[in-house]
C-alpha beads as a LAMMPS data file, in Angstrom:
LAMMPS data file: protein, C-alpha beads

333 atoms
332 bonds

1 atom types
1 bond types

-500.0 500.0 xlo xhi
-500.0 500.0 ylo yhi
-500.0 500.0 zlo zhi

Masses

1 110.0

Atoms # bond

1 1 1 315.045 -409.583 -373.571
2 1 1 316.246 -406.089 -374.366
3 1 1 315.333 -403.426 -371.855
4 1 1 313.596 -400.839 -374.023
5 1 1 310.972 -399.236 -371.838
6 1 1 308.708 -396.253 -372.325
7 1 1 307.932 -394.591 -369.019
8 1 1 305.331 -391.876 -368.721
9 1 1 304.474 -390.385 -365.341
10 1 1 302.205 -387.355 -365.476
11 1 1 302.647 -386.802 -361.755
12 1 1 306.403 -386.453 -362.076
13 1 1 306.084 -384.258 -365.154
14 1 1 303.713 -381.879 -363.406
15 1 1 306.018 -381.668 -360.388
16 1 1 308.988 -380.817 -362.616
17 1 1 306.933 -378.264 -364.542
18 1 1 305.868 -376.596 -361.296
19 1 1 309.495 -376.359 -360.196
20 1 1 310.437 -374.722 -363.504
21 1 1 307.582 -372.242 -363.135
22 1 1 308.770 -371.320 -359.637
23 1 1 312.273 -370.737 -360.969
24 1 1 310.966 -368.413 -363.673
25 1 1 308.774 -366.602 -361.147
26 1 1 311.669 -366.134 -358.737
27 1 1 313.811 -364.676 -361.500
28 1 1 311.022 -362.332 -362.542
29 1 1 310.895 -360.829 -359.052
30 1 1 314.371 -359.354 -359.534
31 1 1 313.271 -357.328 -362.574
32 1 1 312.383 -353.671 -362.189
33 1 1 308.759 -352.617 -362.575
34 1 1 309.450 -350.928 -365.900
35 1 1 310.962 -354.152 -367.210
36 1 1 307.859 -356.065 -366.161
37 1 1 305.612 -353.578 -367.950
38 1 1 307.513 -353.859 -371.207
39 1 1 308.423 -357.535 -371.081
40 1 1 305.748 -359.145 -368.926
41 1 1 304.688 -361.445 -371.771
42 1 1 308.230 -362.523 -372.581
43 1 1 309.299 -364.166 -369.332
44 1 1 310.358 -367.225 -371.286
45 1 1 313.235 -365.160 -372.654
46 1 1 314.662 -364.966 -369.133
47 1 1 315.544 -368.648 -369.246
48 1 1 317.628 -369.400 -372.359
49 1 1 316.696 -372.760 -373.817
50 1 1 319.101 -374.943 -375.760
51 1 1 317.849 -376.996 -378.722
52 1 1 316.304 -380.344 -377.877
53 1 1 318.493 -383.090 -379.306
54 1 1 317.785 -386.799 -379.482
55 1 1 321.041 -388.512 -380.330
56 1 1 321.193 -391.380 -382.790
57 1 1 322.989 -394.371 -381.291
58 1 1 323.733 -396.116 -384.613
59 1 1 321.233 -398.962 -384.211
60 1 1 318.470 -400.181 -386.552
61 1 1 315.142 -398.406 -387.074
62 1 1 311.917 -399.704 -388.604
63 1 1 312.732 -398.352 -392.045
64 1 1 310.759 -398.611 -395.301
65 1 1 309.629 -399.142 -397.927
66 1 1 307.902 -402.200 -396.424
67 1 1 305.006 -401.478 -394.083
68 1 1 305.151 -401.700 -390.300
69 1 1 302.541 -404.238 -389.242
70 1 1 300.749 -403.651 -385.938
71 1 1 299.252 -406.701 -384.242
72 1 1 296.690 -405.900 -381.538
73 1 1 295.989 -408.255 -378.641
74 1 1 292.938 -407.133 -376.673
75 1 1 293.269 -408.338 -373.092
76 1 1 290.043 -408.159 -371.117
77 1 1 286.696 -406.791 -372.138
78 1 1 286.538 -404.058 -374.757
79 1 1 283.316 -402.959 -376.437
80 1 1 283.036 -403.016 -380.246
81 1 1 283.042 -399.200 -380.265
82 1 1 286.270 -399.083 -378.227
83 1 1 287.960 -401.509 -380.594
84 1 1 286.772 -399.475 -383.574
85 1 1 288.309 -396.273 -382.184
86 1 1 291.732 -397.881 -381.781
87 1 1 291.564 -399.785 -385.079
88 1 1 290.635 -396.627 -386.970
89 1 1 293.540 -394.792 -385.363
90 1 1 296.136 -397.397 -386.301
91 1 1 294.726 -397.617 -389.835
92 1 1 294.850 -393.816 -390.091
93 1 1 298.633 -393.776 -389.583
94 1 1 299.297 -395.075 -393.069
95 1 1 296.141 -393.834 -394.763
96 1 1 295.752 -390.900 -397.111
97 1 1 293.391 -388.495 -395.382
98 1 1 292.467 -385.435 -397.461
99 1 1 291.459 -383.361 -394.456
100 1 1 294.424 -381.798 -392.700
101 1 1 295.963 -381.953 -390.182
102 1 1 295.839 -385.724 -390.352
103 1 1 297.088 -388.680 -388.368
104 1 1 299.221 -389.715 -391.356
105 1 1 300.862 -386.283 -391.563
106 1 1 301.733 -386.622 -387.861
107 1 1 303.318 -390.018 -388.567
108 1 1 305.194 -388.515 -391.524
109 1 1 307.483 -386.767 -389.031
110 1 1 308.995 -390.179 -388.199
111 1 1 310.277 -390.324 -391.776
112 1 1 312.776 -387.624 -390.837
113 1 1 314.475 -390.213 -388.627
114 1 1 317.139 -392.005 -390.662
115 1 1 319.539 -394.846 -389.914
116 1 1 323.250 -395.202 -390.704
117 1 1 322.377 -396.035 -394.314
118 1 1 320.201 -392.896 -394.581
119 1 1 317.061 -395.010 -394.767
120 1 1 313.938 -393.430 -393.277
121 1 1 311.362 -394.916 -390.937
122 1 1 308.590 -396.462 -393.012
123 1 1 305.667 -394.191 -393.857
124 1 1 303.358 -397.204 -394.146
125 1 1 301.647 -398.588 -391.047
126 1 1 298.835 -401.117 -391.133
127 1 1 297.013 -403.554 -388.898
128 1 1 298.537 -406.995 -389.339
129 1 1 295.969 -408.786 -387.208
130 1 1 293.837 -408.687 -384.084
131 1 1 293.046 -411.240 -381.381
132 1 1 291.141 -411.149 -378.093
133 1 1 291.707 -412.637 -374.652
134 1 1 288.380 -411.594 -373.154
135 1 1 288.535 -414.221 -370.378
136 1 1 291.641 -412.747 -368.722
137 1 1 293.732 -415.923 -369.142
138 1 1 296.448 -414.611 -366.783
139 1 1 294.107 -412.832 -364.391
140 1 1 293.545 -409.146 -363.769
141 1 1 296.770 -408.369 -361.925
142 1 1 299.688 -408.666 -364.312
143 1 1 303.442 -408.417 -363.965
144 1 1 305.489 -406.899 -366.765
145 1 1 306.674 -410.417 -367.562
146 1 1 303.056 -411.462 -368.169
147 1 1 302.851 -409.049 -371.105
148 1 1 305.794 -410.876 -372.672
149 1 1 304.074 -414.210 -372.020
150 1 1 300.901 -412.974 -373.714
151 1 1 302.838 -412.011 -376.836
152 1 1 304.772 -415.277 -376.947
153 1 1 301.576 -417.220 -376.304
154 1 1 299.743 -415.500 -379.161
155 1 1 302.600 -416.361 -381.497
156 1 1 302.790 -419.956 -380.254
157 1 1 299.039 -420.370 -380.861
158 1 1 299.535 -418.873 -384.338
159 1 1 297.104 -416.069 -383.618
160 1 1 299.697 -413.856 -385.292
161 1 1 302.595 -414.638 -387.614
162 1 1 306.166 -414.090 -386.475
163 1 1 307.079 -410.726 -388.001
164 1 1 310.460 -409.087 -387.445
165 1 1 309.012 -405.817 -388.781
166 1 1 305.865 -406.044 -386.713
167 1 1 304.861 -404.429 -383.431
168 1 1 302.753 -406.632 -381.179
169 1 1 300.811 -404.389 -378.840
170 1 1 298.899 -405.667 -375.821
171 1 1 295.997 -403.443 -374.788
172 1 1 294.555 -404.086 -371.330
173 1 1 291.006 -403.249 -370.254
174 1 1 290.148 -400.730 -367.553
175 1 1 289.790 -403.423 -364.881
176 1 1 293.278 -404.865 -365.421
177 1 1 296.203 -403.684 -363.317
178 1 1 299.678 -404.027 -364.828
179 1 1 302.825 -403.689 -362.746
180 1 1 303.787 -399.991 -362.348
181 1 1 300.602 -398.864 -364.116
182 1 1 299.484 -395.496 -362.707
183 1 1 302.689 -395.311 -360.636
184 1 1 305.284 -394.367 -363.234
185 1 1 303.998 -395.823 -366.478
186 1 1 301.102 -395.625 -368.919
187 1 1 302.755 -397.997 -371.377
188 1 1 306.068 -399.435 -372.510
189 1 1 307.756 -401.122 -375.440
190 1 1 310.385 -403.828 -375.526
191 1 1 311.633 -406.797 -377.532
192 1 1 311.826 -410.517 -376.891
193 1 1 313.771 -413.347 -378.500
194 1 1 311.725 -416.275 -379.743
195 1 1 314.821 -418.175 -380.805
196 1 1 318.472 -417.483 -381.589
197 1 1 317.432 -416.049 -384.946
198 1 1 314.022 -414.570 -384.113
199 1 1 313.398 -411.398 -382.159
200 1 1 310.136 -409.461 -382.133
201 1 1 309.017 -406.069 -380.875
202 1 1 306.077 -405.578 -378.569
203 1 1 304.411 -402.962 -376.417
204 1 1 301.686 -402.462 -373.860
205 1 1 299.154 -399.704 -373.152
206 1 1 296.455 -399.820 -370.484
207 1 1 293.021 -398.217 -370.336
208 1 1 293.366 -395.718 -367.489
209 1 1 289.742 -394.521 -367.586
210 1 1 288.937 -396.006 -364.179
211 1 1 292.312 -396.317 -362.468
212 1 1 294.241 -393.109 -363.206
213 1 1 292.815 -390.915 -365.980
214 1 1 294.508 -387.834 -364.526
215 1 1 297.901 -389.430 -365.105
216 1 1 297.424 -391.315 -368.368
217 1 1 294.459 -389.636 -370.093
218 1 1 295.237 -385.942 -369.520
219 1 1 293.985 -383.495 -370.798
220 1 1 290.721 -385.449 -370.870
221 1 1 290.829 -385.771 -367.078
222 1 1 291.879 -383.482 -364.244
223 1 1 295.600 -383.939 -363.553
224 1 1 296.584 -385.445 -360.232
225 1 1 299.205 -382.723 -359.772
226 1 1 299.680 -379.261 -361.176
227 1 1 297.382 -376.314 -361.855
228 1 1 293.703 -377.348 -361.659
229 1 1 291.878 -377.123 -364.955
230 1 1 288.625 -378.464 -366.318
231 1 1 289.155 -381.623 -368.391
232 1 1 288.603 -381.393 -372.120
233 1 1 285.880 -383.310 -373.937
234 1 1 287.301 -386.383 -375.735
235 1 1 286.499 -386.529 -379.476
236 1 1 285.405 -390.171 -379.409
237 1 1 283.408 -389.896 -376.212
238 1 1 285.596 -392.240 -374.175
239 1 1 288.131 -390.738 -371.756
240 1 1 289.969 -394.017 -371.271
241 1 1 290.250 -394.948 -374.952
242 1 1 290.944 -391.414 -376.180
243 1 1 293.725 -391.394 -373.596
244 1 1 294.950 -394.738 -374.903
245 1 1 295.281 -393.220 -378.375
246 1 1 297.787 -390.699 -377.016
247 1 1 299.811 -393.491 -375.424
248 1 1 299.548 -395.890 -378.371
249 1 1 300.865 -393.114 -380.613
250 1 1 303.722 -392.642 -378.159
251 1 1 304.557 -396.360 -378.128
252 1 1 304.441 -396.797 -381.903
253 1 1 306.625 -393.759 -382.593
254 1 1 309.096 -394.803 -379.896
255 1 1 309.290 -398.359 -381.217
256 1 1 309.800 -397.268 -384.822
257 1 1 312.580 -394.793 -383.974
258 1 1 314.203 -396.686 -381.082
259 1 1 313.250 -400.356 -381.462
260 1 1 316.195 -401.930 -379.646
261 1 1 317.332 -399.054 -377.441
262 1 1 320.035 -398.158 -379.943
263 1 1 318.107 -395.689 -382.079
264 1 1 317.092 -392.106 -381.270
265 1 1 316.771 -391.066 -377.651
266 1 1 318.020 -388.615 -375.059
267 1 1 319.395 -389.391 -371.619
268 1 1 319.913 -392.774 -370.024
269 1 1 319.328 -395.975 -371.972
270 1 1 317.578 -397.306 -368.862
271 1 1 314.925 -394.558 -369.058
272 1 1 315.260 -392.992 -372.515
273 1 1 313.404 -389.888 -373.625
274 1 1 312.207 -390.852 -377.082
275 1 1 310.494 -389.258 -380.059
276 1 1 307.314 -388.402 -378.149
277 1 1 308.248 -388.712 -374.479
278 1 1 310.830 -385.960 -374.996
279 1 1 307.870 -383.679 -375.811
280 1 1 305.459 -384.771 -373.061
281 1 1 302.470 -382.553 -372.309
282 1 1 302.543 -380.674 -375.635
283 1 1 299.582 -381.004 -377.998
284 1 1 299.253 -377.589 -379.587
285 1 1 300.758 -374.135 -380.005
286 1 1 301.464 -372.267 -376.789
287 1 1 301.381 -375.331 -374.535
288 1 1 302.657 -374.954 -370.987
289 1 1 302.281 -376.983 -367.758
290 1 1 298.598 -377.633 -367.207
291 1 1 297.612 -376.313 -370.655
292 1 1 297.856 -378.632 -373.713
293 1 1 298.015 -375.795 -376.231
294 1 1 295.664 -374.436 -378.903
295 1 1 293.497 -377.228 -380.321
296 1 1 290.680 -377.711 -382.801
297 1 1 287.096 -377.828 -381.529
298 1 1 284.346 -380.044 -382.876
299 1 1 281.374 -377.792 -383.644
300 1 1 278.768 -380.265 -382.402
301 1 1 280.356 -382.028 -379.434
302 1 1 282.793 -379.252 -378.428
303 1 1 285.434 -381.968 -378.146
304 1 1 289.091 -380.986 -378.497
305 1 1 291.433 -382.663 -380.975
306 1 1 294.321 -381.916 -383.339
307 1 1 294.207 -384.525 -386.111
308 1 1 291.749 -386.166 -388.499
309 1 1 291.649 -389.883 -389.208
310 1 1 289.708 -392.274 -391.389
311 1 1 285.953 -392.739 -391.039
312 1 1 285.557 -389.099 -389.971
313 1 1 287.470 -389.730 -386.776
314 1 1 289.085 -387.015 -384.688
315 1 1 292.080 -387.715 -382.452
316 1 1 294.391 -385.918 -380.059
317 1 1 298.031 -386.724 -380.788
318 1 1 301.084 -385.730 -378.751
319 1 1 303.918 -383.614 -380.068
320 1 1 306.789 -385.482 -381.689
321 1 1 310.419 -384.400 -381.925
322 1 1 311.334 -383.193 -385.403
323 1 1 315.020 -383.965 -386.189
324 1 1 315.552 -381.253 -388.808
325 1 1 314.096 -378.530 -386.580
326 1 1 315.428 -379.883 -383.265
327 1 1 312.030 -379.076 -381.789
328 1 1 308.732 -380.649 -380.792
329 1 1 306.123 -380.575 -383.528
330 1 1 302.361 -381.044 -383.206
331 1 1 299.906 -381.838 -386.017
332 1 1 298.864 -378.177 -385.957
333 1 1 302.383 -376.750 -386.255

Bonds

1 1 1 2
2 1 2 3
3 1 3 4
4 1 4 5
5 1 5 6
6 1 6 7
7 1 7 8
8 1 8 9
9 1 9 10
10 1 10 11
11 1 11 12
12 1 12 13
13 1 13 14
14 1 14 15
15 1 15 16
16 1 16 17
17 1 17 18
18 1 18 19
19 1 19 20
20 1 20 21
21 1 21 22
22 1 22 23
23 1 23 24
24 1 24 25
25 1 25 26
26 1 26 27
27 1 27 28
28 1 28 29
29 1 29 30
30 1 30 31
31 1 31 32
32 1 32 33
33 1 33 34
34 1 34 35
35 1 35 36
36 1 36 37
37 1 37 38
38 1 38 39
39 1 39 40
40 1 40 41
41 1 41 42
42 1 42 43
43 1 43 44
44 1 44 45
45 1 45 46
46 1 46 47
47 1 47 48
48 1 48 49
49 1 49 50
50 1 50 51
51 1 51 52
52 1 52 53
53 1 53 54
54 1 54 55
55 1 55 56
56 1 56 57
57 1 57 58
58 1 58 59
59 1 59 60
60 1 60 61
61 1 61 62
62 1 62 63
63 1 63 64
64 1 64 65
65 1 65 66
66 1 66 67
67 1 67 68
68 1 68 69
69 1 69 70
70 1 70 71
71 1 71 72
72 1 72 73
73 1 73 74
74 1 74 75
75 1 75 76
76 1 76 77
77 1 77 78
78 1 78 79
79 1 79 80
80 1 80 81
81 1 81 82
82 1 82 83
83 1 83 84
84 1 84 85
85 1 85 86
86 1 86 87
87 1 87 88
88 1 88 89
89 1 89 90
90 1 90 91
91 1 91 92
92 1 92 93
93 1 93 94
94 1 94 95
95 1 95 96
96 1 96 97
97 1 97 98
98 1 98 99
99 1 99 100
100 1 100 101
101 1 101 102
102 1 102 103
103 1 103 104
104 1 104 105
105 1 105 106
106 1 106 107
107 1 107 108
108 1 108 109
109 1 109 110
110 1 110 111
111 1 111 112
112 1 112 113
113 1 113 114
114 1 114 115
115 1 115 116
116 1 116 117
117 1 117 118
118 1 118 119
119 1 119 120
120 1 120 121
121 1 121 122
122 1 122 123
123 1 123 124
124 1 124 125
125 1 125 126
126 1 126 127
127 1 127 128
128 1 128 129
129 1 129 130
130 1 130 131
131 1 131 132
132 1 132 133
133 1 133 134
134 1 134 135
135 1 135 136
136 1 136 137
137 1 137 138
138 1 138 139
139 1 139 140
140 1 140 141
141 1 141 142
142 1 142 143
143 1 143 144
144 1 144 145
145 1 145 146
146 1 146 147
147 1 147 148
148 1 148 149
149 1 149 150
150 1 150 151
151 1 151 152
152 1 152 153
153 1 153 154
154 1 154 155
155 1 155 156
156 1 156 157
157 1 157 158
158 1 158 159
159 1 159 160
160 1 160 161
161 1 161 162
162 1 162 163
163 1 163 164
164 1 164 165
165 1 165 166
166 1 166 167
167 1 167 168
168 1 168 169
169 1 169 170
170 1 170 171
171 1 171 172
172 1 172 173
173 1 173 174
174 1 174 175
175 1 175 176
176 1 176 177
177 1 177 178
178 1 178 179
179 1 179 180
180 1 180 181
181 1 181 182
182 1 182 183
183 1 183 184
184 1 184 185
185 1 185 186
186 1 186 187
187 1 187 188
188 1 188 189
189 1 189 190
190 1 190 191
191 1 191 192
192 1 192 193
193 1 193 194
194 1 194 195
195 1 195 196
196 1 196 197
197 1 197 198
198 1 198 199
199 1 199 200
200 1 200 201
201 1 201 202
202 1 202 203
203 1 203 204
204 1 204 205
205 1 205 206
206 1 206 207
207 1 207 208
208 1 208 209
209 1 209 210
210 1 210 211
211 1 211 212
212 1 212 213
213 1 213 214
214 1 214 215
215 1 215 216
216 1 216 217
217 1 217 218
218 1 218 219
219 1 219 220
220 1 220 221
221 1 221 222
222 1 222 223
223 1 223 224
224 1 224 225
225 1 225 226
226 1 226 227
227 1 227 228
228 1 228 229
229 1 229 230
230 1 230 231
231 1 231 232
232 1 232 233
233 1 233 234
234 1 234 235
235 1 235 236
236 1 236 237
237 1 237 238
238 1 238 239
239 1 239 240
240 1 240 241
241 1 241 242
242 1 242 243
243 1 243 244
244 1 244 245
245 1 245 246
246 1 246 247
247 1 247 248
248 1 248 249
249 1 249 250
250 1 250 251
251 1 251 252
252 1 252 253
253 1 253 254
254 1 254 255
255 1 255 256
256 1 256 257
257 1 257 258
258 1 258 259
259 1 259 260
260 1 260 261
261 1 261 262
262 1 262 263
263 1 263 264
264 1 264 265
265 1 265 266
266 1 266 267
267 1 267 268
268 1 268 269
269 1 269 270
270 1 270 271
271 1 271 272
272 1 272 273
273 1 273 274
274 1 274 275
275 1 275 276
276 1 276 277
277 1 277 278
278 1 278 279
279 1 279 280
280 1 280 281
281 1 281 282
282 1 282 283
283 1 283 284
284 1 284 285
285 1 285 286
286 1 286 287
287 1 287 288
288 1 288 289
289 1 289 290
290 1 290 291
291 1 291 292
292 1 292 293
293 1 293 294
294 1 294 295
295 1 295 296
296 1 296 297
297 1 297 298
298 1 298 299
299 1 299 300
300 1 300 301
301 1 301 302
302 1 302 303
303 1 303 304
304 1 304 305
305 1 305 306
306 1 306 307
307 1 307 308
308 1 308 309
309 1 309 310
310 1 310 311
311 1 311 312
312 1 312 313
313 1 313 314
314 1 314 315
315 1 315 316
316 1 316 317
317 1 317 318
318 1 318 319
319 1 319 320
320 1 320 321
321 1 321 322
322 1 322 323
323 1 323 324
324 1 324 325
325 1 325 326
326 1 326 327
327 1 327 328
328 1 328 329
329 1 329 330
330 1 330 331
331 1 331 332
332 1 332 333
């Protein structure tokens, strides 16, 4: 099984952001008072930043024109409304939504990722199937290896077809603990061989609403570390599931652009910074540690979001690295 893991630790990110803020503050102390008066709002210029670059490692991507099929395995108890939120999000990725900014326009950024043959990541994403394991067949305390077993079991039972272009994503309920969940991970993606000629892609995302919303559902929960700030109101009324949307988006983009750990990423192959994880904590213009950036506000609920989906849905999507601009791009940018 290839080791292609998405790690997301809000605690570590906030610690690193705080360190960077202290560095900037320390440098600002050496400036004369007149400099502070004239340049107090341009402290970022004191720390030159080099362009963010995710290198292409010459491996395959999930390119088009065929659609990327997403197969959802619900592990544990999810309400019909929770399932509808996630299903509408995945369906929105490949849908044509007239209202902008849209989920599909966010996904369109992945089409700027090309392989060695100059083929782009597919613009089409659709739900290939759904299945439920509401009785917790492997219990409520899972190892990473159990996620693999769930995927292989679903395929063996023919709940889903074997699809080399598919992404099988296991979603665990809020009362299920998965190894490393809330410690250094909100989700991951990987691949597994079914036979010498068959290899499939899969991922996992957990509902952190009960266990660690401050780590995996920020900014809809108070962060465990960093500057204290009031949590935002989630657009679909569910902190855990609205947080899952952020992480599902992260997993799908990472899988499409780095399916076998030989696509686009920065840093070590053992802990790669991928299309979205390289832009962690950014959701809108002007984002900085503890502040997600400028977002849209629902007039009725006052919920914060940055993208429209099907069925009048509103979602908050993370920034994604844009290859042509060498920068993180949000739906609002």
